[in-house]
N, CA, C and O atoms as a CHARMM CRD file, in Angstrom:
* protein
*
  316
    1    1 MET  N     14.60800 -67.23300   1.22600 PROA 1      0.00000
    2    1 MET  CA    13.93100 -65.94800   1.40600 PROA 1      0.00000
    3    1 MET  C     12.61900 -65.98900   0.62600 PROA 1      0.00000
    4    1 MET  O     12.59600 -66.40000  -0.53400 PROA 1      0.00000
    5    2 SER  N     11.55000 -65.57000   1.25200 PROA 2      0.00000
    6    2 SER  CA    10.25300 -65.59300   0.59100 PROA 2      0.00000
    7    2 SER  C     10.16100 -64.47100  -0.43000 PROA 2      0.00000
    8    2 SER  O     10.90600 -63.49400  -0.35200 PROA 2      0.00000
    9    3 PRO  N      9.24500 -64.60600  -1.39400 PROA 3      0.00000
   10    3 PRO  CA     9.10000 -63.53500  -2.40700 PROA 3      0.00000
   11    3 PRO  C      8.72000 -62.19600  -1.78700 PROA 3      0.00000
   12    3 PRO  O      9.12200 -61.14500  -2.28600 PROA 3      0.00000
   13    4 PHE  N      7.94800 -62.22700  -0.70500 PROA 4      0.00000
   14    4 PHE  CA     7.52800 -60.97300  -0.06400 PROA 4      0.00000
   15    4 PHE  C      8.72800 -60.23100   0.51000 PROA 4      0.00000
   16    4 PHE  O      8.88000 -59.02800   0.29700 PROA 4      0.00000
   17    5 THR  N      9.58100 -60.94800   1.23600 PROA 5      0.00000
   18    5 THR  CA    10.74000 -60.27900   1.83300 PROA 5      0.00000
   19    5 THR  C     11.76900 -59.89500   0.79300 PROA 5      0.00000
   20    5 THR  O     12.47700 -58.90200   0.96500 PROA 5      0.00000
   21    6 SER  N     11.87100 -60.67200  -0.29800 PROA 6      0.00000
   22    6 SER  CA    12.81900 -60.28700  -1.34000 PROA 6      0.00000
   23    6 SER  C     12.36700 -59.01500  -2.04600 PROA 6      0.00000
   24    6 SER  O     13.20200 -58.19800  -2.43500 PROA 6      0.00000
   25    7 VAL  N     11.06000 -58.83500  -2.21700 PROA 7      0.00000
   26    7 VAL  CA    10.54200 -57.59700  -2.82000 PROA 7      0.00000
   27    7 VAL  C     10.82000 -56.42700  -1.89600 PROA 7      0.00000
   28    7 VAL  O     11.26900 -55.37200  -2.34500 PROA 7      0.00000
   29    8 LEU  N     10.55600 -56.60500  -0.60700 PROA 8      0.00000
   30    8 LEU  CA    10.80700 -55.53100   0.34800 PROA 8      0.00000
   31    8 LEU  C     12.28800 -55.20400   0.44700 PROA 8      0.00000
   32    8 LEU  O     12.66800 -54.03800   0.54900 PROA 8      0.00000
   33    9 ALA  N     13.12200 -56.23500   0.41600 PROA 9      0.00000
   34    9 ALA  CA    14.55700 -55.99600   0.52000 PROA 9      0.00000
   35    9 ALA  C     15.07600 -55.27200  -0.71300 PROA 9      0.00000
   36    9 ALA  O     15.94200 -54.40400  -0.60600 PROA 9      0.00000
   37   10 GLY  N     14.55500 -55.62300  -1.87600 PROA 10     0.00000
   38   10 GLY  CA    15.02000 -54.98500  -3.09700 PROA 10     0.00000
   39   10 GLY  C     14.41800 -53.61700  -3.31900 PROA 10     0.00000
   40   10 GLY  O     15.11100 -52.69600  -3.75200 PROA 10     0.00000
   41   11 PHE  N     13.15000 -53.47400  -3.03100 PROA 11     0.00000
   42   11 PHE  CA    12.44200 -52.22400  -3.34000 PROA 11     0.00000
   43   11 PHE  C     12.59600 -51.18800  -2.23000 PROA 11     0.00000
   44   11 PHE  O     12.89700 -50.02500  -2.50000 PROA 11     0.00000
   45   12 LEU  N     12.39400 -51.60200  -1.00000 PROA 12     0.00000
   46   12 LEU  CA    12.41400 -50.65800   0.10800 PROA 12     0.00000
   47   12 LEU  C     13.69500 -50.70700   0.92800 PROA 12     0.00000
   48   12 LEU  O     13.92200 -49.83600   1.76800 PROA 12     0.00000
   49   13 GLY  N     14.52700 -51.70000   0.70100 PROA 13     0.00000
   50   13 GLY  CA    15.74400 -51.82400   1.47400 PROA 13     0.00000
   51   13 GLY  C     15.50000 -52.33700   2.87900 PROA 13     0.00000
   52   13 GLY  O     16.29000 -52.06700   3.78400 PROA 13     0.00000
   53   14 LEU  N     14.40600 -53.08000   3.07600 PROA 14     0.00000
   54   14 LEU  CA    14.08200 -53.62300   4.39200 PROA 14     0.00000
   55   14 LEU  C     14.50300 -55.07900   4.46600 PROA 14     0.00000
   56   14 LEU  O     14.36900 -55.83100   3.50000 PROA 14     0.00000
   57   15 GLY  N     15.01900 -55.46800   5.63400 PROA 15     0.00000
   58   15 GLY  CA    15.37200 -56.85500   5.87100 PROA 15     0.00000
   59   15 GLY  C     14.34100 -57.53300   6.73900 PROA 15     0.00000
   60   15 GLY  O     13.28300 -56.96800   7.01600 PROA 15     0.00000
   61   16 GLY  N     14.64600 -58.74300   7.16800 PROA 16     0.00000
   62   16 GLY  CA    13.73700 -59.52500   7.98800 PROA 16     0.00000
   63   16 GLY  C     13.38000 -58.87100   9.30700 PROA 16     0.00000
   64   16 GLY  O     12.19800 -58.77800   9.63900 PROA 16     0.00000
   65   17 PRO  N     14.37600 -58.40800  10.08300 PROA 17     0.00000
   66   17 PRO  CA    14.04000 -57.79900  11.37900 PROA 17     0.00000
   67   17 PRO  C     13.16700 -56.54600  11.24400 PROA 17     0.00000
   68   17 PRO  O     12.28200 -56.31300  12.06700 PROA 17     0.00000
   69   18 GLU  N     13.41400 -55.75000  10.21600 PROA 18     0.00000
   70   18 GLU  CA    12.62000 -54.53800  10.03000 PROA 18     0.00000
   71   18 GLU  C     11.16700 -54.86900   9.71600 PROA 18     0.00000
   72   18 GLU  O     10.24900 -54.22200  10.22300 PROA 18     0.00000
   73   19 VAL  N     10.96600 -55.87900   8.87800 PROA 19     0.00000
   74   19 VAL  CA     9.60500 -56.29100   8.52900 PROA 19     0.00000
   75   19 VAL  C      8.88200 -56.81500   9.76100 PROA 19     0.00000
   76   19 VAL  O      7.70300 -56.52000   9.95700 PROA 19     0.00000
   77   20 ILE  N      9.57000 -57.58700  10.59200 PROA 20     0.00000
   78   20 ILE  CA     8.95400 -58.12600  11.80700 PROA 20     0.00000
   79   20 ILE  C      8.57500 -56.99000  12.75400 PROA 20     0.00000
   80   20 ILE  O      7.49200 -57.00500  13.33800 PROA 20     0.00000
   81   21 ILE  N      9.45300 -56.01600  12.90700 PROA 21     0.00000
   82   21 ILE  CA     9.14800 -54.87700  13.78700 PROA 21     0.00000
   83   21 ILE  C      7.92700 -54.11600  13.28400 PROA 21     0.00000
   84   21 ILE  O      7.06700 -53.73100  14.07600 PROA 21     0.00000
   85   22 ILE  N      7.84500 -53.89800  11.98000 PROA 22     0.00000
   86   22 ILE  CA     6.69100 -53.19000  11.40700 PROA 22     0.00000
   87   22 ILE  C      5.41000 -53.97800  11.64000 PROA 22     0.00000
   88   22 ILE  O      4.38200 -53.39900  11.98900 PROA 22     0.00000
   89   23 LEU  N      5.46100 -55.29500  11.44900 PROA 23     0.00000
   90   23 LEU  CA     4.27400 -56.12100  11.66200 PROA 23     0.00000
   91   23 LEU  C      3.83900 -56.10400  13.12700 PROA 23     0.00000
   92   23 LEU  O      2.64200 -56.08100  13.41100 PROA 23     0.00000
   93   24 VAL  N      4.78500 -56.11600  14.05100 PROA 24     0.00000
   94   24 VAL  CA     4.43500 -56.06600  15.48000 PROA 24     0.00000
   95   24 VAL  C      3.79100 -54.72500  15.81000 PROA 24     0.00000
   96   24 VAL  O      2.80500 -54.68000  16.54500 PROA 24     0.00000
   97   25 ILE  N      4.33200 -53.63800  15.27900 PROA 25     0.00000
   98   25 ILE  CA     3.75100 -52.31300  15.53000 PROA 25     0.00000
   99   25 ILE  C      2.33000 -52.24600  14.98100 PROA 25     0.00000
  100   25 ILE  O      1.43800 -51.71000  15.63900 PROA 25     0.00000
  101   26 LEU  N      2.10800 -52.78800  13.77700 PROA 26     0.00000
  102   26 LEU  CA     0.76100 -52.80700  13.21000 PROA 26     0.00000
  103   26 LEU  C     -0.18900 -53.63500  14.06700 PROA 26     0.00000
  104   26 LEU  O     -1.34700 -53.26400  14.25500 PROA 26     0.00000
  105   27 LEU  N      0.30000 -54.75000  14.58300 PROA 27     0.00000
  106   27 LEU  CA    -0.53200 -55.60100  15.42700 PROA 27     0.00000
  107   27 LEU  C     -0.92700 -54.87800  16.70300 PROA 27     0.00000
  108   27 LEU  O     -2.06600 -55.00000  17.15500 PROA 27     0.00000
  109   28 VAL  N     -0.00400 -54.12800  17.28900 PROA 28     0.00000
  110   28 VAL  CA    -0.30800 -53.38400  18.51400 PROA 28     0.00000
  111   28 VAL  C     -1.29400 -52.25200  18.23300 PROA 28     0.00000
  112   28 VAL  O     -2.21600 -52.01800  19.01400 PROA 28     0.00000
  113   29 LEU  N     -1.09200 -51.54300  17.10500 PROA 29     0.00000
  114   29 LEU  CA    -1.95000 -50.40200  16.79700 PROA 29     0.00000
  115   29 LEU  C     -3.36900 -50.81000  16.44400 PROA 29     0.00000
  116   29 LEU  O     -4.32600 -50.22600  16.95100 PROA 29     0.00000
  117   30 PHE  N     -3.51600 -51.80700  15.57800 PROA 30     0.00000
  118   30 PHE  CA    -4.83100 -52.13700  15.04400 PROA 30     0.00000
  119   30 PHE  C     -5.47100 -53.36500  15.68000 PROA 30     0.00000
  120   30 PHE  O     -6.68500 -53.53900  15.56900 PROA 30     0.00000
  121   31 GLY  N     -4.71800 -54.19900  16.32600 PROA 31     0.00000
  122   31 GLY  CA    -5.27200 -55.40800  16.91900 PROA 31     0.00000
  123   31 GLY  C     -5.37100 -56.53100  15.90300 PROA 31     0.00000
  124   31 GLY  O     -5.33300 -56.30600  14.69300 PROA 31     0.00000
  125   32 GLY  N     -5.49700 -57.72300  16.41200 PROA 32     0.00000
  126   32 GLY  CA    -5.51200 -58.90800  15.55600 PROA 32     0.00000
  127   32 GLY  C     -6.73600 -59.03800  14.68500 PROA 32     0.00000
  128   32 GLY  O     -6.66900 -59.66700  13.62900 PROA 32     0.00000
  129   33 SER  N     -7.85200 -58.46400  15.08900 PROA 33     0.00000
  130   33 SER  CA    -9.09200 -58.63000  14.32300 PROA 33     0.00000
  131   33 SER  C     -9.15900 -57.67300  13.13200 PROA 33     0.00000
  132   33 SER  O     -9.81200 -57.98300  12.13600 PROA 33     0.00000
  133   34 LYS  N     -8.50100 -56.52500  13.21800 PROA 34     0.00000
  134   34 LYS  CA    -8.57500 -55.53300  12.13600 PROA 34     0.00000
  135   34 LYS  C     -7.54600 -55.77300  11.03900 PROA 34     0.00000
  136   34 LYS  O     -7.76500 -55.34700   9.90500 PROA 34     0.00000
  137   35 LEU  N     -6.43100 -56.44000  11.33400 PROA 35     0.00000
  138   35 LEU  CA    -5.37700 -56.61700  10.33600 PROA 35     0.00000
  139   35 LEU  C     -5.83300 -57.37900   9.09200 PROA 35     0.00000
  140   35 LEU  O     -5.49200 -56.95900   7.98700 PROA 35     0.00000
  141   36 PRO  N     -6.58400 -58.47600   9.21100 PROA 36     0.00000
  142   36 PRO  CA    -7.04900 -59.14400   7.98600 PROA 36     0.00000
  143   36 PRO  C     -7.95600 -58.26100   7.13300 PROA 36     0.00000
  144   36 PRO  O     -7.89800 -58.31100   5.90400 PROA 36     0.00000
  145   37 GLU  N     -8.79800 -57.45000   7.78600 PROA 37     0.00000
  146   37 GLU  CA    -9.66700 -56.54500   7.03100 PROA 37     0.00000
  147   37 GLU  C     -8.85600 -55.48400   6.30000 PROA 37     0.00000
  148   37 GLU  O     -9.15100 -55.15700   5.15000 PROA 37     0.00000
  149   38 LEU  N     -7.83600 -54.94400   6.96400 PROA 38     0.00000
  150   38 LEU  CA    -6.97400 -53.94800   6.32700 PROA 38     0.00000
  151   38 LEU  C     -6.21600 -54.54600   5.14500 PROA 38     0.00000
  152   38 LEU  O     -6.11000 -53.92100   4.09100 PROA 38     0.00000
  153   39 ALA  N     -5.69500 -55.74900   5.32300 PROA 39     0.00000
  154   39 ALA  CA    -4.95400 -56.40500   4.24800 PROA 39     0.00000
  155   39 ALA  C     -5.86300 -56.72100   3.06600 PROA 39     0.00000
  156   39 ALA  O     -5.45200 -56.58600   1.91300 PROA 39     0.00000
  157   40 LYS  N     -7.07800 -57.13600   3.34100 PROA 40     0.00000
  158   40 LYS  CA    -8.03400 -57.44100   2.27300 PROA 40     0.00000
  159   40 LYS  C     -8.38700 -56.18600   1.49200 PROA 40     0.00000
  160   40 LYS  O     -8.43300 -56.21300   0.26300 PROA 40     0.00000
  161   41 GLY  N     -8.63500 -55.08700   2.19500 PROA 41     0.00000
  162   41 GLY  CA    -8.93700 -53.82600   1.52200 PROA 41     0.00000
  163   41 GLY  C     -7.76800 -53.32400   0.69700 PROA 41     0.00000
  164   41 GLY  O     -7.95900 -52.81200  -0.40700 PROA 41     0.00000
  165   42 LEU  N     -6.55300 -53.46600   1.22500 PROA 42     0.00000
  166   42 LEU  CA    -5.36100 -53.04900   0.48900 PROA 42     0.00000
  167   42 LEU  C     -5.18000 -53.89300  -0.75900 PROA 42     0.00000
  168   42 LEU  O     -4.84300 -53.36900  -1.82100 PROA 42     0.00000
  169   43 GLY  N     -5.40100 -55.19400  -0.64100 PROA 43     0.00000
  170   43 GLY  CA    -5.28100 -56.07100  -1.79900 PROA 43     0.00000
  171   43 GLY  C     -6.29200 -55.74400  -2.88400 PROA 43     0.00000
  172   43 GLY  O     -5.95700 -55.75300  -4.06900 PROA 43     0.00000
  173   44 LYS  N     -7.51900 -55.45900  -2.49300 PROA 44     0.00000
  174   44 LYS  CA    -8.54900 -55.09600  -3.47100 PROA 44     0.00000
  175   44 LYS  C     -8.20400 -53.79100  -4.17500 PROA 44     0.00000
  176   44 LYS  O     -8.37500 -53.67100  -5.38800 PROA 44     0.00000
  177   45 SER  N     -7.72200 -52.82100  -3.42100 PROA 45     0.00000
  178   45 SER  CA    -7.40100 -51.53600  -4.05000 PROA 45     0.00000
  179   45 SER  C     -6.22300 -51.66300  -5.00700 PROA 45     0.00000
  180   45 SER  O     -6.21400 -51.01800  -6.05500 PROA 45     0.00000
  181   46 ILE  N     -5.24000 -52.47200  -4.67200 PROA 46     0.00000
  182   46 ILE  CA    -4.11000 -52.68600  -5.58300 PROA 46     0.00000
  183   46 ILE  C     -4.57800 -53.40100  -6.84200 PROA 46     0.00000
  184   46 ILE  O     -4.14600 -53.06400  -7.94500 PROA 46     0.00000
  185   47 LYS  N     -5.45600 -54.38200  -6.68800 PROA 47     0.00000
  186   47 LYS  CA    -5.97900 -55.11500  -7.83900 PROA 47     0.00000
  187   47 LYS  C     -6.77600 -54.19700  -8.76100 PROA 47     0.00000
  188   47 LYS  O     -6.62500 -54.26400  -9.98100 PROA 47     0.00000
  189   48 GLU  N     -7.62300 -53.34000  -8.19000 PROA 48     0.00000
  190   48 GLU  CA    -8.40200 -52.40400  -9.00200 PROA 48     0.00000
  191   48 GLU  C     -7.49700 -51.40300  -9.71700 PROA 48     0.00000
  192   48 GLU  O     -7.75300 -51.04100 -10.86600 PROA 48     0.00000
  193   49 PHE  N     -6.44300 -50.95900  -9.03900 PROA 49     0.00000
  194   49 PHE  CA    -5.51100 -50.02100  -9.66000 PROA 49     0.00000
  195   49 PHE  C     -4.79300 -50.67000 -10.83900 PROA 49     0.00000
  196   49 PHE  O     -4.63200 -50.04500 -11.88700 PROA 49     0.00000
  197   50 LYS  N     -4.36400 -51.91200 -10.67600 PROA 50     0.00000
  198   50 LYS  CA    -3.69000 -52.61900 -11.77000 PROA 50     0.00000
  199   50 LYS  C     -4.63400 -52.82000 -12.95100 PROA 50     0.00000
  200   50 LYS  O     -4.23500 -52.64700 -14.10300 PROA 50     0.00000
  201   51 ASN  N     -5.87700 -53.18200 -12.67100 PROA 51     0.00000
  202   51 ASN  CA    -6.84500 -53.36200 -13.74900 PROA 51     0.00000
  203   51 ASN  C     -7.12400 -52.05200 -14.47500 PROA 51     0.00000
  204   51 ASN  O     -7.28500 -52.04300 -15.69600 PROA 51     0.00000
  205   52 ALA  N     -7.18100 -50.96400 -13.74700 PROA 52     0.00000
  206   52 ALA  CA    -7.45400 -49.66500 -14.36800 PROA 52     0.00000
  207   52 ALA  C     -6.29200 -49.21700 -15.24300 PROA 52     0.00000
  208   52 ALA  O     -6.50800 -48.57400 -16.27000 PROA 52     0.00000
  209   53 THR  N     -5.07200 -49.54400 -14.85600 PROA 53     0.00000
  210   53 THR  CA    -3.91900 -49.12600 -15.66200 PROA 53     0.00000
  211   53 THR  C     -3.73600 -50.01700 -16.88100 PROA 53     0.00000
  212   53 THR  O     -3.08600 -49.60200 -17.84100 PROA 53     0.00000
  213   54 ARG  N     -4.28200 -51.21400 -16.87600 PROA 54     0.00000
  214   54 ARG  CA    -4.13800 -52.12600 -18.01400 PROA 54     0.00000
  215   54 ARG  C     -5.20300 -51.90900 -19.08700 PROA 54     0.00000
  216   54 ARG  O     -5.02700 -52.35100 -20.22200 PROA 54     0.00000
  217   55 GLU  N     -6.29200 -51.24500 -18.75300 PROA 55     0.00000
  218   55 GLU  CA    -7.36700 -51.04600 -19.71900 PROA 55     0.00000
  219   55 GLU  C     -6.89700 -50.14800 -20.85600 PROA 55     0.00000
  220   55 GLU  O     -6.06400 -49.26100 -20.67300 PROA 55     0.00000
  221   56 GLU  N     -7.45200 -50.40200 -22.02500 PROA 56     0.00000
  222   56 GLU  CA    -7.13000 -49.56000 -23.17400 PROA 56     0.00000
  223   56 GLU  C     -7.79300 -48.19900 -22.99100 PROA 56     0.00000
  224   56 GLU  O     -8.89600 -48.11000 -22.45200 PROA 56     0.00000
  225   57 PRO  N     -7.13100 -47.15400 -23.43300 PROA 57     0.00000
  226   57 PRO  CA    -7.76800 -45.83700 -23.29300 PROA 57     0.00000
  227   57 PRO  C     -9.03700 -45.75800 -24.12300 PROA 57     0.00000
  228   57 PRO  O     -9.09300 -46.26200 -25.24500 PROA 57     0.00000
  229   58 ALA  N    -10.02500 -45.13700 -23.57500 PROA 58     0.00000
  230   58 ALA  CA   -11.30800 -45.00300 -24.26500 PROA 58     0.00000
  231   58 ALA  C    -11.17500 -44.00200 -25.40200 PROA 58     0.00000
  232   58 ALA  O    -10.34000 -43.09800 -25.35900 PROA 58     0.00000
  233   59 SER  N    -12.00100 -44.17500 -26.40700 PROA 59     0.00000
  234   59 SER  CA   -11.97900 -43.22200 -27.50900 PROA 59     0.00000
  235   59 SER  C    -12.50000 -41.88000 -26.99900 PROA 59     0.00000
  236   59 SER  O    -13.32700 -41.83700 -26.08800 PROA 59     0.00000
  237   60 PRO  N    -12.02300 -40.80200 -27.57800 PROA 60     0.00000
  238   60 PRO  CA   -12.47500 -39.49800 -27.09500 PROA 60     0.00000
  239   60 PRO  C    -13.97000 -39.32300 -27.34400 PROA 60     0.00000
  240   60 PRO  O    -14.50600 -39.83600 -28.32600 PROA 60     0.00000
  241   61 PRO  N    -14.63000 -38.60400 -26.46000 PROA 61     0.00000
  242   61 PRO  CA   -16.07200 -38.41800 -26.63900 PROA 61     0.00000
  243   61 PRO  C    -16.34100 -37.59500 -27.89500 PROA 61     0.00000
  244   61 PRO  O    -15.52300 -36.75800 -28.27900 PROA 61     0.00000
  245   62 PRO  N    -17.47600 -37.82900 -28.52900 PROA 62     0.00000
  246   62 PRO  CA   -17.78600 -37.06600 -29.74100 PROA 62     0.00000
  247   62 PRO  C    -17.95400 -35.58800 -29.41800 PROA 62     0.00000
  248   62 PRO  O    -18.41500 -35.21800 -28.33800 PROA 62     0.00000
  249   63 THR  N    -17.57500 -34.76400 -30.36600 PROA 63     0.00000
  250   63 THR  CA   -17.71200 -33.32500 -30.14700 PROA 63     0.00000
  251   63 THR  C    -19.17700 -32.93700 -30.27600 PROA 63     0.00000
  252   63 THR  O    -19.85400 -33.38300 -31.20200 PROA 63     0.00000
  253   64 PRO  N    -19.66900 -32.12200 -29.36900 PROA 64     0.00000
  254   64 PRO  CA   -21.08100 -31.74800 -29.42800 PROA 64     0.00000
  255   64 PRO  C    -21.35500 -30.80800 -30.60000 PROA 64     0.00000
  256   64 PRO  O    -20.51500 -29.99100 -30.97700 PROA 64     0.00000
  257   65 VAL  N    -22.53400 -30.94600 -31.15300 PROA 65     0.00000
  258   65 VAL  CA   -22.95700 -30.07300 -32.24900 PROA 65     0.00000
  259   65 VAL  C    -23.57500 -28.82800 -31.62900 PROA 65     0.00000
  260   65 VAL  O    -24.54100 -28.91200 -30.87200 PROA 65     0.00000
  261   66 VAL  N    -23.00900 -27.68300 -31.95700 PROA 66     0.00000
  262   66 VAL  CA   -23.47100 -26.42200 -31.38800 PROA 66     0.00000
  263   66 VAL  C    -24.41500 -25.76400 -32.37900 PROA 66     0.00000
  264   66 VAL  O    -24.04800 -25.57700 -33.53900 PROA 66     0.00000
  265   67 PRO  N    -25.64500 -25.40000 -31.94500 PROA 67     0.00000
  266   67 PRO  CA   -26.57600 -24.71900 -32.85100 PROA 67     0.00000
  267   67 PRO  C    -25.99200 -23.37800 -33.29600 PROA 67     0.00000
  268   67 PRO  O    -25.14300 -22.79600 -32.62100 PROA 67     0.00000
  269   68 ALA  N    -26.46100 -22.91000 -34.43100 PROA 68     0.00000
  270   68 ALA  CA   -25.93500 -21.67500 -35.01900 PROA 68     0.00000
  271   68 ALA  C    -26.15900 -20.47400 -34.11400 PROA 68     0.00000
  272   68 ALA  O    -25.29700 -19.59600 -34.05500 PROA 68     0.00000
  273   69 ALA  N    -27.28900 -20.39800 -33.39900 PROA 69     0.00000
  274   69 ALA  CA   -27.57800 -19.24500 -32.55500 PROA 69     0.00000
  275   69 ALA  C    -26.59600 -19.17400 -31.38600 PROA 69     0.00000
  276   69 ALA  O    -26.22100 -18.08600 -30.94900 PROA 69     0.00000
  277   70 VAL  N    -26.19300 -20.31000 -30.89500 PROA 70     0.00000
  278   70 VAL  CA   -25.27000 -20.34800 -29.77200 PROA 70     0.00000
  279   70 VAL  C    -23.86000 -20.04900 -30.24800 PROA 70     0.00000
  280   70 VAL  O    -23.07100 -19.44600 -29.52100 PROA 70     0.00000
  281   71 ALA  N    -23.54100 -20.46300 -31.45100 PROA 71     0.00000
  282   71 ALA  CA   -22.19500 -20.27600 -31.96700 PROA 71     0.00000
  283   71 ALA  C    -21.93100 -18.83900 -32.37900 PROA 71     0.00000
  284   71 ALA  O    -20.79500 -18.51300 -32.72200 PROA 71     0.00000
  285   72 GLY  N    -22.91900 -17.97300 -32.36100 PROA 72     0.00000
  286   72 GLY  CA   -22.71700 -16.58400 -32.67900 PROA 72     0.00000
  287   72 GLY  C    -23.11600 -16.21000 -34.09500 PROA 72     0.00000
  288   72 GLY  O    -22.94300 -15.06300 -34.50900 PROA 72     0.00000
  289   73 LYS  N    -23.63400 -17.14500 -34.82000 PROA 73     0.00000
  290   73 LYS  CA   -24.08700 -16.85100 -36.18600 PROA 73     0.00000
  291   73 LYS  C    -25.49300 -16.24300 -36.12900 PROA 73     0.00000
  292   73 LYS  O    -26.32000 -16.68000 -35.32800 PROA 73     0.00000
  293   74 PRO  N    -25.76400 -15.27100 -36.94300 PROA 74     0.00000
  294   74 PRO  CA   -27.11000 -14.68200 -36.94000 PROA 74     0.00000
  295   74 PRO  C    -28.13800 -15.66200 -37.48200 PROA 74     0.00000
  296   74 PRO  O    -27.86000 -16.42600 -38.40700 PROA 74     0.00000
  297   75 THR  N    -29.29400 -15.63200 -36.91200 PROA 75     0.00000
  298   75 THR  CA   -30.37700 -16.48400 -37.36800 PROA 75     0.00000
  299   75 THR  C    -31.37100 -15.63300 -38.16600 PROA 75     0.00000
  300   75 THR  O    -31.42300 -14.41100 -38.03200 PROA 75     0.00000
  301   76 ASP  N    -32.14600 -16.31300 -38.98700 PROA 76     0.00000
  302   76 ASP  CA   -33.13400 -15.62200 -39.82500 PROA 76     0.00000
  303   76 ASP  C    -34.39400 -15.41600 -39.00000 PROA 76     0.00000
  304   76 ASP  O    -35.16000 -16.35400 -38.78000 PROA 76     0.00000
  305   77 ARG  N    -34.60600 -14.19100 -38.54800 PROA 77     0.00000
  306   77 ARG  CA   -35.80500 -13.89600 -37.75400 PROA 77     0.00000
  307   77 ARG  C    -36.61300 -12.84300 -38.51200 PROA 77     0.00000
  308   77 ARG  O    -36.21000 -11.68600 -38.63300 PROA 77     0.00000
  309   78 THR  N    -37.70300 -13.25900 -38.98800 PROA 78     0.00000
  310   78 THR  CA   -38.60000 -12.32500 -39.67800 PROA 78     0.00000
  311   78 THR  C    -39.85000 -12.18500 -38.83500 PROA 78     0.00000
  312   78 THR  O    -40.72800 -13.04600 -38.89600 PROA 78     0.00000
  313   79 GLY  N    -39.94900 -11.19700 -38.10400 PROA 79     0.00000
  314   79 GLY  CA   -41.11500 -11.13900 -37.26300 PROA 79     0.00000
  315   79 GLY  C    -41.49200  -9.84800 -36.85600 PROA 79     0.00000
  316   79 GLY  O    -42.47700  -9.69200 -36.13400 PROA 79     0.00000
């Protein structure tokens, strides 16, 4: 059993015939020329998702300094 079918059998509960039926349906719907493009796009998106989840969380952004007039404190206006 290939690693792909063992993952599907364990994770989704699909066997060989089910996978073949799904692949035939995809081939009929999208055609032979679009399937490699779809698979490539799916692979890239999975790779980007894995990389994003492995990155360390960024440090929190610095807190902005609020001027006294905006914060509600009275300013010295002699005029």
